[in-house]
N, C-alpha and C positions, 0 to 999 in steps of 0.2 A: 566372271570372276572379278574383273575390274569394278563393275557396278557394285558388287557385294562389298568390296574393300572401301569404296566411297561411302556406302551406307554406314559401315562400321566406324570410319573416321568421323563422319558427321555425328554419330551417336556419342562418340567419345568427346567431341568438341562441345556438344550440348551439355553433357554431364559436367564437364570442366567449367563451363559458364555458370551452371547452377551452383557448383561447389564454391566458386569464387563469389557469387552473389549472396549466398546464404552463409551466415557465420553464427558462432555460438556466443551467447551472453551468459556468463556465469555470475550469479548473484546470490548473496546470502549473508550470514552472520557468524560470529565466532561461537564455538562450542562453549557451553556454560556461560552464556552471555547475560544472565540476569534480566530476563524479559518478564515484566510484571504489569499488572493493571493499576488502576487509580488508587486501589487500597494496598498496593504492595504485594498482592498475591501473584504467584507464578502463573504465567499463561498456560492454558491447556489446549486440548484438541478442538475446543469450540471456536478457536480463533483461525482466521484466514489471513494469509500473507500474499498480497497482490502487488505486482509490478505493472504500472500502467501510466496513462497520461490523461489529461483533461482535454475536452473538446477545443478545437481551434477557436481562439478569440475569447474563451472563458477564463477569467482570472479568479481562482478560488480565494475566498477571504472569509473571515468569521461572519461578516454581514450576509453572505449568500450561502452559508453552510448547508441549508436545506436543498440547495440545487446541485451540490457536489455530485451526488450519486447519478443524477440525470445527465451529467456532463462527463462521466468517468468511463474510460475505455480500458479494459483489462488486456494487457499484453500477455501476461502469464501469471499463474498462481504457483507459489512455492510449496514445497513439502516441509512440514514442521515436525520436529521431534521433541516433545515436551520433556522427555527424560534428560536430554542433553541441552535443553533450552536453545535450540538451534534450528534455523531454517535455511534451505538451500534450493537453488534453481539452476538448471542448465537448459537453455532454450535457444532455438534457431530463429534468427530474424531472416525472413525470406527476401527475395529480390523485389517484392512489392511492398516492403516495409511493414509486413505483418509478422506473425509468429506461427510456429507449428504446435503451440500449446493448446490443449483441448478447452482451456478456459478463456481463450481469446474471445472478446466480445464480438458476436455476430454483426457484420456490417461495419466494423470499425474502420476508420480511415487509416491511411499510412501513418506509422509512428515516426517516420523519418524526421530528424531534427527537432522533435518535441521533447520538452522537459519530462524526465521520468521521475515518478514518485513511488514510494513505498506506502501502501495503505494496509495497516493491520486493524482488524475489527472482529468483534464477536456478533455484531448485529449491525445492519446497515441503516437503522433509524437513528434519529437524534434524540431518542428518549433517554431519561435517566436509566442507568443499567447497561446501556450500550457503551462499549469501550472502543475508542479509536486512537490510532497514531497515524498521522499523515505527514510525511516528511520527505526531503530529498537532499542529496549532496549536490554541490555546484557542478561536479563533473558527470552527473547522471543526465546526459542528453543523448537520446537515440541518434546515432550517426546516419548518414545517407546510406541507404541499402546498397550493398555491394562495395562499399568504400572503406570497410573497417579492417584495420589491424594487421594487414598483410597476411591473412590466413590464421592469425593467432586469435584465441578467444578474447572477447572484451570482458574485463574483470571489474565488477562492482561489488562493494562490500559495505556493510554498516560502518566499518572502520573508516570509510571515506568521509563520514559526517564530521563536521568541524563545529566549534562553539558558535560561529557566526551563521550556521545553517539552522535557523529557527523553525521548528515544526509548525505546520498549519494548525495542528491539533496534537496535543500530547507532549512528551518530553523525551530527550535523549541526553544521558549524562546529567549535566547541570543546566542544560539549555532547555527552557520550557516555552511552549506555545500556549494558546488558549485551551480551556477545558477545566474540569473540576476534578479534584484529587483530595485524598486524605493522607496519603503517604508522601511526604515531601523529601525523602532521602534521594540521593543520587543513584540512578539505575542505568544500566546499559541502554535499554529501551523501556518506555512506560506509556501505556495507553491512559487516556483521560476519559472521563464520562461527561455527562451533560447536566445543565441546570434544568430543574422541572419547569414546565410551562407556567407562566404567571397565574393562570386560572387554577392550576392544580395546587400551587402554593397557597392561593387565596382560600380555596376550599378546605385545605388542610388546616389553615389558621382559623377559619370560621368554625370548623368542626371542633378544634381544640377549645376555642372560646366558649362554644355552646356547652361542651362537657364541663368546663370549669363553672359556668353559671348554674348549670343543673345541679352540680355538687353543692354549690353554695346555697341554692334554694332548698335542697334536701336537708342541709345542716340546720337551717333555720326552722 
């Protein structure tokens, strides 16, 4: 009987340790938040909303934007409701610094103490037509696993973003980062698209010039 009680107490202690080490991160945006693309059109279900971090030692910038995806680790993916222009996420950070979310990048390193980013996209290429917003607030840093909040959920929101928090790509409110857009109004969150490759622009220009010359030749 005594051995049985010892095993029960050990099991309770183990469960308590897990519950103390794993905690909830709540992350999302306001309802009716005016989430739009580079043309000012409302975002739809083709968009994904990811919370994650870049690889250790990798510093994302406009100059290395083609390498962002290769160095991106997904902590969790949020649920988006286009009717209410709202995304939300409740995810557990475990005692090894990972998450219980099914979209966690396989083989991801611990997220402990890494800067957390929001990445909104409809396509993960840098081609024209792809829409991205990549941004973070200064308080979005994954804490040490098991050291958070005294048992209370960690609360992050798009409302944490301040004017000094310039996006890596896209726009929030009146604060704009790199990218291409046609709608310059202020929006809660706005994805930006990309400049065509120089070769594509050149081919389009040459094609237009050829058409003009052909028309002139036909007129004469």
